N, C-alpha and C positions, 0 to 999 in steps of 0.2 A: 242308864239311858245313853246311847252312843251321841255323839256330838249333831249329827245328820240327823237324826229322830229329836233331838232337842230342838233345833235349829226349825225345824218342820211345825213343831207345837209351839215354838215362838212366833213366829208366822201368823198361824192359827189365831193364838192368844191375841195379836196387833190387831187380825181385823174382825175379830170379836169386839173387842174394846173400842175401835175408832166409829163402829156401825154406831148411828144416835139410837136413845131408846129411853127408857124412864131413868135410868142413871144417869145421864149426860144433861137430862131435864134438870133432875134432882142439884148437880154437882152446879151446873149454872146459875139456877134459880138462888142458890143460896151464896153463892161467891158474889155475884153481884149484888146481893141483898145485904149479905153482912162480912162480906170478905172472905180471903182464901182461908185462913183457919177456922173456920166456923162451917167452910164448906169441905175443909178434910176432915170435920168430925163426920159428915154424911157420907162420905167418902171410905172413911173406915169402916162404916156400918154396911157399906156396899161390900167390902171385902170380906167381912166377917158372912153374909149371906154367901160369897161365892163359897166359901170353904167346908160353911153346910152344904152346899149344892153337891160339893167334890166328897164330902163322908156320906150323902145318902148313895151317890151313885158307888161310891165304895164298900159300902154297906148291903149294894143290890136293891135297895130300894127305889132307886131311879126306873130300874125295869117294872116294877110292880104301877108306879104311875104310868109309864108308859103304854102299858097292859090296860088299865083300866080306863075305858071313857068316862065312868062316872067320879073318879078321883080326881081326876084330869079336869076336869068339867067345876068341880067343885074349887079346887084349888084356884082354877081361870079367873073363875068368876069373884072369888073371893079378892083376889088381886087387882082384877078391874075396879070393882069395888072402893079399895082402897085409894087406887089413882085418882079416881073420880072424886074422893073426898078430898084428899091432899089439892086437887084442882078449883075444887070449888072456896075451900080455905084460904088458897092463895088469892085468887078472884076478888073474893070479899074482907082482904087486909085491908088495912087501912096504909093510906099515902103518906108515910113519915119518912120525909128527906134523910138522907144516908148522913148524919148527922154524929156527934156527941151526944144530940137529945135521942136518939134513937134506942128503943126498950133493948135491955140485954136479952143475946139469946141463951135460951138453954141447950146447951151443948150435949147434954142427955135424949132429948126429944129430936135435935137433929140426928143421931146416931141410931136410933130406934128408926127413925123414918129410912134412912139408908138402908137399914136390916130389911124391912118390911118392903121396900120396892123392889129388891131383887129376890127375896125370898118367896113373896107371894106368884112369882113369875113362873108357871111350869112348865113354859116353853125353855126356860132359861135351864132349868133340869135336865128336862130331855135332850137338850142340845150338849149341855156337858155330858150325858151318859151316851149320846152317840158320838162323843167326839174323845172324849180321854181314853176311851178301851183299844182306840187305836193304834196310841202313842204306849200303851202298856206291852211289856213283854211278859206274859204269863208262864214264862219259865222262870224270871228273876225274880228274888225280892219284891216284893207288892210295895212294901211300906217307902224305901227309900225313894221309889219311884213316885208315888203320889206326894209326898215331900216335892220334890224335883217340881210336879207338876204346877202342887200348887201355888209355890215362891214365885214360878212364873208368870201363871196366871193371874194372881194378886198386886203382884209389882208393874206386870202390865196394865192392868186395870187402872191402879192406882196414878201412876206416870199420865196415864190417857186422862182419865177424868181431873185429876189435878190442872194439866192442858186445859180444859175444858172450865175450870172454874177460875182459873187465872185472866183467862181472854174475857170472862165475866166480867171479872174485877176492874179491868180499865175500863170495861162501859159501865159498871157500877159508880165509876168516879164523875160523873158526869149527872149522876139522879141525885140533884137538888132539889128538884122544882117538881113540888105534890101531881101537876097531872102527867110528869114523865114515872113516877113512881106507881102511878093508877094504870099507865098504860103497860109498863113491865109487871104490874103483877097478872094485869087479865090476859099478857102474853102468855106469860109462864102457865098460868090457872089454864087458859086453851090448851097449851101443850100436854098439860096433865090430864084433863078430859081427853083430850084425842087420844092419849096412850092407852089407856083405860077401855076407850071405845074400841080401838083396834085391837088389841088383846081379848075382846070379845067376842068380835067376829072373824079372829084370825083362825084359822084350822090347824089340826096337830102338826107339827115339823114330823119329815118323814124320814 
């Protein structure tokens, strides 16, 4: 991959990452409530799902999802249902102040949430399927190119999601009032439900 092609892909990766979506919501909500290191666990889950998307595209399965209306709808509705479920759980979460008495967070659960949030978004798979082939030279070896693409996409997303989480951490320092905690839970719960609803009503990417 030439430097010019890589810079073009880097710019596209940045634009994709900074666009607010379910990944940004889970990064911010976890960072605000549990701190950056817990948020990083969820963010690493997001990156794992991105790698899975790239593998799907590399194997040609992304084209199958793009061509099959039934497969696309099944994945889309499952992903939307999961986001709505996360929103309901966040909405109903107890208003416990952020302090030493807060319950211990299970990192494995946060990682799995991150994986599922990105993995159950069929538009993400199709978007990557439409974007990535434009930067892959079919004449050259495929594996090194996909390694460069995977590294660039994941590191860019990791940096942007970390920025979202760290910004939320500073806001989270003020959350010692149960009323503020309750408001934050309902705000992010509403965002998750809204993201699920938007996924349901959204059309297939062209």
